[in-house]
All heavy atoms as an XYZ file, in Angstrom:
954
protein
N      30.753     50.213     96.584
C      31.735     50.817     97.459
C      32.717     49.777     97.963
O      33.579     50.103     98.749
C      31.061     51.504     98.667
C      30.125     52.625     98.287
C      28.810     52.394     98.213
C      30.706     53.820     97.928
C      27.954     53.465     97.838
C      29.883     54.885     97.612
C      28.506     54.673     97.560
N      32.653     48.565     97.504
C      33.518     47.499     97.967
C      34.949     47.929     97.843
O      35.388     48.466     96.818
C      33.335     46.211     97.116
C      34.107     45.063     97.594
C      33.851     43.785     96.767
O      33.202     43.818     95.730
N      34.347     42.681     97.234
N      35.765     47.729     98.852
C      37.227     47.949     98.949
C      37.504     49.439     98.830
O      38.712     49.752     98.405
C      37.946     47.130     97.931
O      37.729     45.768     98.170
N      36.660     50.358     99.189
C      36.987     51.789     99.202
C      37.700     52.043    100.537
O      37.096     52.348    101.553
C      35.766     52.620     99.106
S      35.024     52.698     97.448
N      39.058     51.859    100.580
C      39.776     51.944    101.787
C      39.692     53.263    102.498
O      39.834     53.361    103.717
C      41.220     51.615    101.486
C      41.458     50.168    101.203
O      40.700     49.337    101.676
O      42.450     49.832    100.492
N      39.475     54.383    101.796
C      39.442     55.675    102.459
C      38.043     56.139    102.846
O      37.909     57.153    103.471
C      40.082     56.724    101.557
O      39.348     56.819    100.338
N      37.001     55.351    102.576
C      35.676     55.685    102.955
C      35.479     55.545    104.457
O      35.646     54.440    105.027
C      34.670     54.749    102.256
C      33.189     55.035    102.485
C      32.751     56.362    101.903
C      32.342     53.938    101.921
N      35.261     56.682    105.128
C      35.254     56.670    106.624
C      33.815     56.691    107.198
O      33.568     56.212    108.253
C      36.051     57.860    107.140
N      32.943     57.333    106.459
C      31.550     57.412    106.861
C      30.623     57.558    105.652
O      31.003     58.016    104.611
C      31.250     58.522    107.902
O      31.405     59.741    107.193
N      29.381     57.121    105.864
C      28.418     57.237    104.766
C      26.994     57.282    105.390
O      26.723     56.647    106.407
C      28.525     56.091    103.730
C      27.680     56.387    102.508
C      28.162     54.765    104.388
C      28.081     55.635    101.301
N      26.135     58.068    104.756
C      24.764     58.128    105.119
C      23.980     57.648    103.986
O      23.927     58.357    102.902
C      24.400     59.600    105.598
O      23.007     59.621    105.960
N      23.328     56.554    104.097
C      22.518     55.951    103.011
C      21.217     56.784    102.901
O      20.566     56.969    103.910
C      22.311     54.460    103.208
C      23.618     53.728    103.282
C      21.341     53.909    102.128
C      23.517     52.291    103.677
N      20.907     57.291    101.702
C      19.709     58.129    101.631
C      18.371     57.352    101.805
O      18.276     56.156    101.573
C      19.795     58.671    100.166
C      20.683     57.704     99.412
C      21.560     57.105    100.461
N      17.368     58.082    102.181
C      16.015     57.555    102.268
C      15.656     57.087    100.900
O      16.092     57.589     99.864
C      14.999     58.622    102.739
C      15.256     59.012    104.192
O      15.756     58.193    104.992
O      14.833     60.135    104.537
N      14.847     56.045    100.820
C      14.374     55.474     99.571
C      15.150     54.201     99.238
O      14.687     53.391     98.433
N      16.278     54.021     99.829
C      17.004     52.780     99.644
C      16.363     51.704    100.477
O      16.066     51.925    101.611
C      18.537     52.952    100.046
C      19.229     51.646    100.052
C      19.229     53.921     99.138
N      16.092     50.554     99.848
C      15.393     49.521    100.554
C      16.257     48.298    100.836
O      15.884     47.395    101.600
C      14.177     49.006     99.738
O      14.614     48.630     98.466
C      13.183     50.164     99.578
N      17.472     48.158    100.223
C      18.322     47.051    100.524
C      19.799     47.506    100.444
O      20.061     48.338     99.616
C      18.026     45.866     99.644
O      18.349     46.122     98.355
N      20.606     46.833    101.168
C      22.054     46.978    101.106
C      22.550     45.672    100.434
O      22.397     44.636    100.972
C      22.683     47.192    102.431
C      22.152     48.491    103.052
C      24.203     47.245    102.338
C      22.642     48.777    104.498
N      23.075     45.823     99.183
C      23.412     44.660     98.419
C      24.597     43.860     98.862
O      25.359     44.298     99.712
N      24.743     42.689     98.334
C      25.878     41.834     98.659
C      27.178     42.590     98.415
O      27.373     43.253     97.379
C      25.807     40.551     97.758
O      24.657     39.850     98.120
N      28.099     42.464     99.346
C      29.407     43.028     99.285
C      29.439     44.583     99.140
O      30.465     45.112     98.763
C      30.238     42.408     98.119
O      30.336     40.982     98.361
N      28.329     45.252     99.471
C      28.256     46.670     99.193
C      29.366     47.432     99.821
O      29.926     48.363     99.245
C      26.920     47.239     99.720
N      29.740     47.127    101.081
C      30.806     47.827    101.838
C      31.937     46.897    102.251
O      32.701     47.239    103.120
C      30.190     48.569    103.034
C      29.187     49.609    102.622
C      27.854     49.351    102.681
C      29.639     50.860    102.146
C      26.897     50.242    102.282
C      28.617     51.790    101.728
C      27.300     51.514    101.817
N      31.960     45.760    101.632
C      32.977     44.781    102.062
C      34.362     45.344    101.860
O      34.652     46.011    100.824
C      32.854     43.498    101.136
C      33.826     42.411    101.517
C      33.676     41.170    100.672
O      33.026     41.250     99.566
N      34.162     40.067    101.113
N      35.277     45.077    102.796
C      36.663     45.574    102.806
C      36.790     47.089    102.820
O      37.845     47.620    102.379
C      37.437     44.989    101.562
C      37.572     43.523    101.654
O      37.794     42.956    102.700
N      37.438     42.849    100.503
N      35.829     47.791    103.328
C      35.937     49.281    103.508
C      36.551     49.425    104.929
O      35.927     49.678    105.939
C      34.557     49.942    103.489
S      33.904     49.974    101.756
N      37.866     49.227    104.971
C      38.634     49.212    106.188
C      38.536     50.378    107.115
O      38.687     50.307    108.295
C      40.102     48.816    105.950
C      40.229     47.511    105.251
O      39.423     46.593    105.440
N      41.213     47.412    104.364
N      38.328     51.588    106.541
C      38.269     52.834    107.293
C      36.777     53.183    107.667
O      36.627     54.192    108.386
C      38.900     53.940    106.456
O      40.208     53.667    106.210
N      35.860     52.397    107.239
C      34.427     52.794    107.504
C      34.151     52.666    108.969
O      34.179     51.584    109.554
C      33.520     51.885    106.717
C      32.008     52.189    106.833
C      31.720     53.629    106.248
C      31.183     51.171    106.123
N      33.985     53.838    109.638
C      33.768     53.848    111.109
C      32.348     54.190    111.457
O      31.860     53.852    112.559
C      34.706     54.890    111.785
N      31.643     54.772    110.474
C      30.292     55.188    110.778
C      29.361     55.067    109.538
O      29.750     55.420    108.413
C      30.303     56.698    111.161
O      29.031     57.251    111.260
N      28.179     54.477    109.755
C      27.244     54.361    108.700
C      25.897     54.570    109.260
O      25.535     54.190    110.391
C      27.310     53.032    107.936
C      26.372     52.966    106.778
C      27.028     51.865    108.901
C      26.737     51.937    105.713
N      25.001     55.335    108.505
C      23.648     55.565    108.870
C      22.743     54.824    107.908
O      22.741     55.102    106.695
C      23.366     57.042    108.884
O      21.999     57.321    109.168
N      21.969     53.910    108.425
C      21.094     53.080    107.597
C      19.667     53.594    107.795
O      19.181     53.659    108.923
C      21.171     51.605    107.929
C      22.634     51.119    107.751
C      20.191     50.802    107.074
C      22.820     49.699    108.251
N      18.976     54.044    106.715
C      17.616     54.594    106.890
C      16.547     53.508    107.252
O      16.815     52.310    107.052
C      17.304     55.223    105.524
C      18.158     54.438    104.563
C      19.383     54.037    105.325
N      15.436     53.955    107.808
C      14.412     53.021    108.272
C      13.843     52.246    107.094
O      13.267     51.147    107.350
C      13.319     53.802    108.969
C      13.799     54.363    110.296
O      14.660     53.759    110.913
O      13.241     55.338    110.763
N      13.875     52.696    105.872
C      13.257     51.964    104.786
C      14.006     50.694    104.329
O      13.492     49.932    103.538
N      15.196     50.442    104.840
C      16.021     49.321    104.449
C      15.333     48.040    105.056
O      15.015     48.052    106.245
C      17.458     49.431    104.883
C      18.220     48.150    104.688
C      18.142     50.552    104.062
N      15.124     47.036    104.189
C      14.479     45.816    104.694
C      15.454     44.621    104.687
O      15.189     43.616    105.252
C      13.273     45.463    103.856
O      13.633     45.307    102.484
C      12.152     46.511    103.961
N      16.546     44.743    103.900
C      17.490     43.599    103.834
C      18.904     44.082    103.763
O      19.214     45.143    103.176
C      17.195     42.689    102.618
O      17.464     43.378    101.467
N      19.791     43.314    104.390
C      21.220     43.524    104.358
C      21.862     42.274    103.745
O      21.670     41.200    104.275
C      21.801     43.804    105.767
C      21.129     45.062    106.352
C      23.291     43.871    105.775
C      21.441     45.345    107.816
N      22.512     42.470    102.616
C      23.014     41.350    101.813
C      24.222     40.675    102.349
O      24.925     41.075    103.279
N      24.544     39.514    101.720
C      25.674     38.699    102.002
C      26.939     39.512    101.930
O      27.118     40.296    100.921
C      25.699     37.504    101.066
O      24.460     36.833    101.124
C      26.868     36.613    101.312
N      27.820     39.423    102.873
C      29.110     40.127    102.912
C      29.001     41.639    102.918
O      29.964     42.363    102.590
C      30.031     39.692    101.756
C      30.409     38.228    101.802
C      29.863     37.286    101.047
C      31.552     37.883    102.583
C      30.233     35.962    101.111
C      31.961     36.555    102.710
C      31.275     35.598    101.899
O      31.725     34.273    101.959
N      27.833     42.221    103.120
C      27.618     43.676    103.095
C      28.671     44.501    103.797
O      29.133     45.508    103.283
C      26.231     44.021    103.566
N      29.008     44.085    105.015
C      30.011     44.813    105.799
C      31.185     43.959    106.232
O      31.918     44.336    107.162
C      29.322     45.411    107.081
C      28.258     46.424    106.777
C      26.939     46.017    106.733
C      28.559     47.722    106.478
C      25.925     46.899    106.418
C      27.573     48.645    106.149
C      26.253     48.227    106.136
N      31.412     42.910    105.541
C      32.474     41.951    105.820
C      33.856     42.664    105.806
O      34.135     43.471    104.913
C      32.452     40.903    104.748
C      33.376     39.721    104.985
N      34.264     39.345    104.033
C      33.499     38.891    106.065
C      34.953     38.289    104.501
N      34.519     38.024    105.692
N      34.645     42.460    106.793
C      36.004     43.085    106.927
C      35.889     44.643    107.023
O      36.893     45.274    106.604
C      36.876     42.674    105.763
C      37.402     41.320    105.858
C      37.125     40.350    104.819
C      38.113     40.817    106.952
C      37.615     39.050    104.896
C      38.638     39.552    106.984
C      38.359     38.604    105.968
O      38.797     37.370    106.056
N      34.892     45.172    107.644
C      34.910     46.605    107.984
C      35.527     46.738    109.329
O      34.824     46.816    110.372
C      33.503     47.157    107.895
S      32.865     47.268    106.253
N      36.861     46.758    109.409
C      37.598     46.736    110.681
C      37.304     47.899    111.588
O      37.299     47.711    112.796
C      39.135     46.726    110.408
C      39.610     45.639    109.562
C      40.490     45.871    108.518
C      39.242     44.328    109.774
C      41.052     44.858    107.754
C      39.738     43.306    109.007
C      40.642     43.595    107.990
O      41.133     42.552    107.224
N      37.046     49.064    111.009
C      36.903     50.286    111.852
C      35.458     50.459    112.303
O      35.214     51.410    113.090
C      37.394     51.488    111.063
O      38.701     51.322    110.737
N      34.572     49.702    111.818
C      33.165     49.868    112.223
C      32.959     49.563    113.771
O      33.198     48.404    114.166
C      32.240     48.968    111.378
C      30.731     49.263    111.419
C      30.441     50.725    110.950
C      30.003     48.235    110.539
N      32.657     50.621    114.558
C      32.562     50.444    115.974
C      31.139     50.125    116.437
O      30.920     49.458    117.488
C      33.095     51.639    116.699
N      30.115     50.579    115.673
C      28.751     50.479    116.100
C      27.897     50.380    114.845
O      28.195     51.021    113.859
C      28.343     51.625    116.978
O      27.007     51.539    117.283
N      26.812     49.583    114.931
C      25.903     49.515    113.809
C      24.483     49.473    114.399
O      24.249     48.831    115.435
C      26.146     48.245    112.943
C      25.327     48.257    111.656
C      25.954     46.943    113.649
C      25.887     49.141    110.538
N      23.576     50.179    113.763
C      22.180     50.188    114.108
C      21.381     49.579    113.028
O      21.357     50.141    111.875
C      21.707     51.590    114.470
O      20.392     51.586    114.920
N      20.707     48.518    113.266
C      19.866     47.831    112.269
C      18.414     48.376    112.467
O      17.799     48.191    113.502
C      19.820     46.263    112.542
C      21.256     45.706    112.646
C      19.022     45.595    111.451
C      22.110     45.865    111.419
N      17.919     49.098    111.419
C      16.614     49.713    111.568
C      15.447     48.663    111.718
O      15.567     47.556    111.350
C      16.462     50.531    110.299
C      17.621     50.269    109.455
C      18.574     49.330    110.143
N      14.336     49.258    112.171
C      13.188     48.464    112.497
C      12.639     47.641    111.295
O      12.097     46.550    111.480
C      12.112     49.376    112.997
C      10.879     48.622    113.516
O      11.023     47.644    114.251
O       9.745     49.032    113.094
N      12.805     48.162    110.093
C      12.212     47.476    108.913
C      13.009     46.309    108.355
O      12.564     45.572    107.519
N      14.257     46.090    108.886
C      15.059     45.024    108.356
C      14.437     43.647    108.731
O      14.124     43.422    109.898
C      16.506     45.137    108.874
C      17.304     43.903    108.489
C      17.173     46.329    108.289
N      14.256     42.821    107.707
C      13.656     41.502    107.971
C      14.646     40.386    107.637
O      14.366     39.218    107.959
C      12.372     41.285    107.075
O      12.716     41.443    105.709
C      11.284     42.226    107.500
N      15.765     40.662    106.917
C      16.739     39.659    106.590
C      18.137     40.151    106.564
O      18.404     41.330    106.157
C      16.416     38.995    105.222
O      16.562     39.944    104.202
N      19.051     39.329    107.016
C      20.481     39.621    107.087
C      21.257     38.479    106.454
O      21.037     37.286    106.844
C      20.991     39.822    108.543
C      20.226     41.044    109.105
C      22.486     40.073    108.577
C      20.516     41.279    110.638
N      22.080     38.736    105.462
C      22.754     37.704    104.704
C      23.947     37.097    105.425
O      24.451     37.630    106.382
N      24.457     36.036    104.837
C      25.638     35.340    105.376
C      26.821     36.283    105.399
O      27.023     37.048    104.470
C      25.932     34.117    104.484
N      27.583     36.202    106.425
C      28.871     36.997    106.568
C      28.619     38.509    106.492
O      29.557     39.215    106.280
C      29.881     36.563    105.536
C      30.319     35.134    105.728
O      30.873     34.771    106.773
N      30.064     34.301    104.780
N      27.392     38.953    106.738
C      27.101     40.404    106.605
C      27.999     41.236    107.498
O      28.494     42.312    107.053
C      25.634     40.637    106.923
N      28.262     40.818    108.735
C      29.125     41.555    109.624
C      30.337     40.772    110.053
O      30.974     41.130    111.054
C      28.312     41.972    110.876
C      27.109     42.878    110.510
C      25.885     42.353    110.343
C      27.375     44.237    110.217
C      24.812     43.166    109.973
C      26.327     45.043    109.866
C      24.996     44.522    109.731
N      30.699     39.760    109.385
C      31.840     38.893    109.759
C      33.080     39.675    109.696
O      33.315     40.515    108.833
C      31.894     37.682    108.780
N      33.954     39.373    110.610
C      35.310     39.967    110.696
C      35.286     41.515    110.818
O      36.208     42.210    110.444
C      36.137     39.608    109.437
O      36.305     38.224    109.337
N      34.282     42.002    111.502
C      34.236     43.421    111.943
C      34.884     43.484    113.327
O      34.195     43.561    114.340
C      32.776     43.939    111.955
S      32.059     44.166    110.313
N      36.174     43.424    113.310
C      36.962     43.336    114.521
C      36.846     44.503    115.513
O      37.073     44.273    116.717
C      38.448     43.094    114.232
C      38.753     41.923    113.334
C      39.319     42.087    112.064
C      38.397     40.621    113.750
C      39.580     40.943    111.251
C      38.605     39.568    112.951
C      39.230     39.688    111.740
O      39.442     38.608    110.904
N      36.384     45.605    115.037
C      36.256     46.763    115.942
C      34.849     46.957    116.492
O      34.570     47.910    117.228
N      33.937     46.074    116.107
C      32.538     46.214    116.458
C      32.405     46.120    117.985
O      32.653     45.053    118.577
C      31.688     45.156    115.716
C      30.240     45.484    115.530
C      29.964     46.818    114.816
C      29.568     44.372    114.708
N      31.847     47.127    118.577
C      31.646     47.155    120.047
C      30.145     47.148    120.437
O      29.784     46.747    121.513
N      29.290     47.562    119.463
C      27.866     47.655    119.760
C      27.065     47.338    118.495
O      27.374     47.822    117.399
C      27.438     49.008    120.187
C      28.004     49.465    121.515
C      27.488     50.929    121.894
O      26.845     51.578    121.049
O      27.791     51.333    122.980
N      26.000     46.479    118.706
C      25.033     46.258    117.650
C      23.699     46.664    118.226
O      23.302     46.168    119.347
C      25.009     44.771    117.253
C      26.373     44.314    116.675
C      23.924     44.544    116.214
C      26.473     42.799    116.539
N      22.989     47.555    117.586
C      21.675     47.962    118.008
C      20.652     47.428    117.018
O      20.561     47.856    115.877
C      21.597     49.507    118.093
C      22.505     50.122    119.106
N      22.092     50.382    120.359
C      23.787     50.391    119.037
C      23.090     50.946    121.086
N      24.155     50.942    120.253
N      19.884     46.476    117.521
C      18.851     45.807    116.688
C      17.518     46.433    117.010
O      17.079     46.288    118.190
C      18.871     44.308    116.872
C      20.139     43.621    116.462
C      20.380     42.367    117.225
C      20.032     43.310    114.947
N      16.882     47.138    116.083
C      15.673     47.871    116.381
C      14.396     47.055    116.143
O      13.393     47.275    116.753
C      15.592     49.111    115.521
C      16.793     50.096    115.775
C      16.841     50.534    117.204
C      17.997     51.553    117.430
N      18.047     51.994    118.801
N      14.379     46.043    115.266
C      13.131     45.268    114.981
C      12.667     44.501    116.240
O      13.524     43.859    116.933
C      13.502     44.324    113.864
C      14.715     44.902    113.269
C      15.495     45.604    114.343
N      11.409     44.460    116.557
C      10.838     43.700    117.669
C      10.993     42.262    117.408
O      11.250     41.454    118.283
C       9.409     44.043    117.952
C       9.192     45.386    118.716
S       9.941     45.393    120.327
C       8.954     44.191    121.240
N      10.780     41.829    116.127
C      10.965     40.424    115.670
C      12.362     40.298    115.051
O      12.688     41.082    114.145
C       9.901     40.046    114.716
O       8.589     40.233    115.270
C      10.025     38.646    114.264
N      13.141     39.353    115.574
C      14.473     39.320    115.019
C      14.451     39.011    113.464
O      13.710     38.139    113.039
C      15.073     38.053    115.746
C      14.288     37.918    116.999
C      12.919     38.372    116.612
N      15.225     39.784    112.693
C      15.348     39.499    111.284
C      15.873     38.116    111.030
O      16.650     37.565    111.819
C      16.329     40.520    110.795
C      16.297     41.662    111.792
C      16.055     40.981    113.084
N      15.497     37.507    109.943
C      16.033     36.183    109.551
C      17.507     36.385    109.160
O      17.836     37.251    108.416
C      15.237     35.676    108.386
O      13.852     35.521    108.756
C      15.754     34.318    107.911
N      18.339     35.508    109.767
C      19.750     35.571    109.469
C      20.087     34.301    108.742
O      19.844     33.150    109.246
C      20.620     35.705    110.729
C      22.116     35.715    110.420
C      20.219     37.005    111.474
N      20.672     34.347    107.519
C      20.836     33.188    106.659
C      21.729     32.149    107.270
O      21.486     30.953    107.019
C      21.300     33.593    105.283
O      22.551     34.266    105.343
N      22.777     32.501    107.988
C      23.599     31.520    108.682
C      24.383     32.157    109.841
O      24.461     33.381    109.887
C      24.496     30.685    107.771
C      25.594     31.490    107.117
O      26.146     32.360    107.773
N      25.967     31.154    105.917
N      24.978     31.320    110.690
C      25.645     31.942    111.855
C      26.922     32.638    111.515
O      27.496     33.359    112.330
C      25.975     30.764    112.869
O      26.770     29.772    112.238
N      27.393     32.500    110.295
C      28.623     33.234    109.857
C      28.393     34.760    109.721
O      29.300     35.492    109.560
C      29.177     32.727    108.535
C      29.763     31.331    108.730
O      30.173     30.960    109.782
N      29.800     30.599    107.625
N      27.137     35.193    109.774
C      26.799     36.610    109.655
C      27.572     37.435    110.704
O      27.915     38.555    110.463
C      25.341     36.834    109.763
N      27.815     36.800    111.863
C      28.491     37.546    112.909
C      29.843     36.997    113.303
O      30.391     37.339    114.364
C      27.561     37.409    114.171
C      26.129     37.639    113.916
C      25.178     36.681    113.757
C      25.415     38.886    113.705
N      23.962     37.209    113.508
C      24.081     38.558    113.450
C      25.835     40.182    113.709
C      23.089     39.515    113.236
C      24.873     41.189    113.503
C      23.548     40.827    113.286
N      30.394     36.159    112.534
C      31.637     35.486    112.916
C      32.774     36.443    113.072
O      32.882     37.436    112.321
C      32.038     34.364    111.923
O      32.350     34.911    110.668
N      33.592     36.187    114.009
C      34.841     36.941    114.350
C      34.572     38.383    114.763
O      35.440     39.268    114.628
C      35.797     36.884    113.172
C      36.237     35.468    112.867
C      37.241     35.478    111.715
C      37.609     34.022    111.366
N      38.456     33.993    110.185
N      33.348     38.648    115.313
C      33.155     39.962    115.994
C      33.691     39.832    117.406
O      33.674     38.672    117.981
C      31.704     40.486    115.932
C      30.777     39.557    116.717
C      31.267     40.706    114.525
C      29.377     40.094    116.842
N      34.131     40.898    118.017
C      34.712     40.767    119.389
C      33.709     40.189    120.416
O      32.556     40.528    120.371
C      35.126     42.153    119.756
C      35.192     42.911    118.485
C      34.207     42.263    117.536
N      34.195     39.390    121.303
C      33.365     38.795    122.309
C      32.799     39.793    123.308
O      31.833     39.522    124.014
C      34.046     37.626    123.009
O      35.211     38.101    123.680
N      33.411     40.974    123.379
C      32.931     42.023    124.279
C      31.899     42.934    123.576
O      31.495     43.937    124.180
C      34.071     42.802    124.921
C      34.950     43.536    123.966
O      34.787     43.298    122.681
O      35.793     44.339    124.453
N      31.537     42.685    122.398
C      30.570     43.412    121.626
C      29.198     43.299    122.335
O      28.765     42.184    122.686
C      30.411     42.964    120.191
S      29.194     43.808    119.197
N      28.555     44.440    122.643
C      27.245     44.442    123.323
C      26.197     44.478    122.238
O      26.271     45.125    121.219
C      27.087     45.681    124.161
C      28.215     45.830    125.213
C      27.985     44.941    126.426
C      28.948     45.253    127.575
N      30.224     44.649    127.468
N      25.120     43.666    122.493
C      23.983     43.543    121.531
C      22.753     44.083    122.200
O      22.273     43.594    123.148
C      23.834     42.150    121.057
C      25.151     41.610    120.411
C      22.652     42.033    120.063
C      25.196     40.172    120.195
N      22.260     45.254    121.676
C      21.123     45.953    122.192
C      19.878     45.525    121.340
O      19.903     45.559    120.156
C      21.294     47.440    122.131
C      22.448     47.898    123.070
C      23.746     47.933    122.608
C      22.177     48.265    124.353
C      24.779     48.336    123.406
C      23.223     48.625    125.203
C      24.536     48.711    124.720
O      25.525     49.113    125.531
N      18.796     45.156    122.090
C      17.553     44.771    121.400
C      16.388     45.521    122.134
O      16.562     46.037    123.238
C      17.331     43.256    121.606
C      18.453     42.464    120.908
C      17.210     42.805    123.033
N      15.254     45.641    121.389
C      14.151     46.402    121.967
C      13.607     45.755    123.234
O      13.645     44.507    123.422
C      13.061     46.341    120.850
C      13.770     46.033    119.639
C      14.997     45.198    120.026
N      13.113     46.604    124.149
C      12.516     46.104    125.408
C      11.422     45.133    125.059
O      10.553     45.418    124.237
C      12.039     47.332    126.203
O      11.463     46.893    127.386
N      11.445     43.984    125.723
C      10.418     42.956    125.519
C      10.772     41.920    124.457
O      10.033     41.015    124.253
N      11.933     42.113    123.818
C      12.268     41.115    122.745
C      13.529     40.338    123.061
O      13.989     39.601    122.196
C      12.496     41.899    121.412
O      13.632     42.702    121.540
N      13.994     40.374    124.315
C      15.167     39.694    124.649
C      15.143     38.180    124.384
O      16.075     37.603    123.771
C      15.606     39.957    126.077
C      16.912     39.322    126.588
C      18.083     39.895    125.847
C      17.056     39.591    128.101
N      14.099     37.536    124.848
C      14.023     36.111    124.651
C      13.910     35.711    123.165
O      14.371     34.689    122.693
C      12.871     35.493    125.415
O      11.647     36.010    125.064
N      13.210     36.620    122.353
C      13.094     36.322    120.956
C      14.495     36.318    120.258
O      14.819     35.446    119.443
C      12.190     37.339    120.243
N      15.341     37.296    120.657
C      16.663     37.360    120.013
C      17.609     36.304    120.534
O      18.308     35.673    119.740
C      17.277     38.769    120.289
C      16.852     39.780    119.294
C      15.744     40.625    119.542
C      17.439     39.855    118.018
C      15.382     41.544    118.634
C      17.023     40.844    117.055
C      15.954     41.679    117.385
O      15.570     42.588    116.452
N      17.586     36.031    121.848
C      18.478     35.009    122.350
C      18.087     33.591    121.954
O      18.928     32.692    121.899
C      18.598     35.092    123.911
O      17.369     34.945    124.516
C      19.275     36.391    124.309
N      16.878     33.451    121.524
C      16.404     32.147    121.040
C      16.399     31.980    119.562
O      16.097     30.927    119.014
N      16.686     33.140    118.843
C      16.607     33.107    117.370
C      17.795     32.365    116.773
O      18.868     32.359    117.334
C      16.531     34.525    116.856
N      17.557     31.762    115.579
C      18.613     31.027    114.876
C      19.614     31.965    114.341
O      19.291     33.066    113.816
C      17.995     30.183    113.746
O      17.127     29.236    114.278
N      20.853     31.610    114.444
C      21.992     32.251    113.717
C      22.378     33.629    114.305
O      22.972     34.416    113.630
C      21.763     32.300    112.230
C      21.619     30.965    111.606
O      22.310     30.043    112.000
N      20.682     30.827    110.683
N      22.078     33.893    115.592
C      22.447     35.070    116.242
C      23.629     34.746    117.148
O      23.767     33.546    117.530
C      21.289     35.710    117.035
C      20.436     36.538    116.181
C      19.442     35.976    115.387
C      20.607     37.924    116.076
C      18.654     36.761    114.591
C      19.809     38.717    115.305
C      18.822     38.135    114.504
O      18.079     38.879    113.684
N      24.437     35.746    117.512
C      25.540     35.418    118.444
C      25.011     34.782    119.730
O      23.971     35.133    120.266
C      26.167     36.820    118.752
C      25.791     37.609    117.573
C      24.467     37.155    117.131
N      25.779     33.861    120.260
C      25.350     33.076    121.439
C      25.227     34.007    122.682
O      26.168     34.764    122.995
C      26.416     32.006    121.726
O      26.127     31.400    123.007
N      24.152     33.843    123.407
C      23.984     34.640    124.592
C      24.883     34.149    125.765
O      24.992     34.807    126.761
C      22.505     34.647    125.070
O      22.072     33.313    125.310
N      25.486     33.023    125.582
C      26.480     32.603    126.591
C      27.814     33.227    126.405
O      28.633     33.261    127.322
C      26.602     31.063    126.547
O      27.169     30.635    125.297
N      28.045     33.810    125.218
C      29.291     34.541    124.927
C      29.128     36.013    124.841
O      29.962     36.774    125.343
C      29.906     34.037    123.570
O      30.048     32.629    123.590
C      31.227     34.697    123.262
N      28.031     36.474    124.323
C      27.773     37.880    124.110
C      26.731     38.429    125.058
O      25.844     37.711    125.471
C      27.314     38.178    122.621
C      28.401     37.826    121.662
C      28.571     36.588    121.116
C      29.306     38.853    121.276
C      29.601     36.303    120.200
C      30.359     38.579    120.412
C      30.474     37.272    119.868
O      31.472     37.063    118.975
N      26.855     39.709    125.391
C      25.908     40.308    126.316
C      24.795     40.965    125.508
O      25.039     41.875    124.706
C      26.573     41.413    127.169
O      27.638     40.761    127.927
C      25.616     42.040    128.153
N      23.546     40.573    125.780
C      22.358     41.170    125.217
C      21.713     42.075    126.233
O      21.637     41.790    127.433
C      21.339     40.109    124.840
C      21.637     39.347    123.537
C      22.591     38.388    123.455
C      20.958     39.693    122.396
C      22.874     37.705    122.335
C      21.199     39.021    121.214
C      22.156     38.044    121.185
O      22.467     37.358    120.011
N      21.355     43.274    125.783
C      20.801     44.325    126.687
C      19.516     44.879    126.009
O      19.533     45.290    124.902
C      21.793     45.481    126.853
C      23.102     44.869    127.477
C      21.250     46.592    127.741
C      24.248     45.917    127.335
N      18.455     44.900    126.867
C      17.248     45.528    126.341
C      17.324     46.998    126.502
O      17.806     47.533    127.499
C      15.991     45.023    127.154
C      15.683     43.564    126.809
C      14.437     43.120    127.473
O      14.450     43.021    128.718
O      13.426     42.776    126.772
N      16.830     47.724    125.449
C      16.832     49.281    125.546
C      15.498     49.809    125.172
O      14.677     49.158    124.557
C      17.967     49.886    124.699
C      17.952     49.562    123.246
C      19.109     50.213    122.472
O      19.816     51.004    123.053
O      19.305     49.883    121.312
C-alpha cells in the first residue's frame, strides 16, 4: 500500500502477524487504521509520512517496532500502547518528528517501564498517561 495517496482507512484482517517494512509509508490520507491483536511486529518505515494519522493503537501482542515506523506522522495526537512490557524499538527514529503534544497512553502499572525503555519518546517532552 506504499504511497496510496487516497487510502483513508484500513482494517487489517485477523490472521495477519506482522506489518511489513514500508507497508503504509507515504499514505498521506490514511487517517484511521485498525491493527488486530495477532500482530507481533511493525516493520521499518511502516507508517512513515502518514500525515493524516491522528491516533494509533499498538495491540498487546506487538513485541517489536522498526526504525522510522511512525516517523514524520505530523498529525499524530495519540499513541495507545497496549503491551504491559514495552515492545523493542530498533532505534529512536521510530518516533521522530511526531508532534510534541502527542499523548502516549500505556497500560496501568507500566508507566515506569515505558518511560525507562530505550528508544521511546522522551518523558520530558511527551506526556505519558496510564489507562
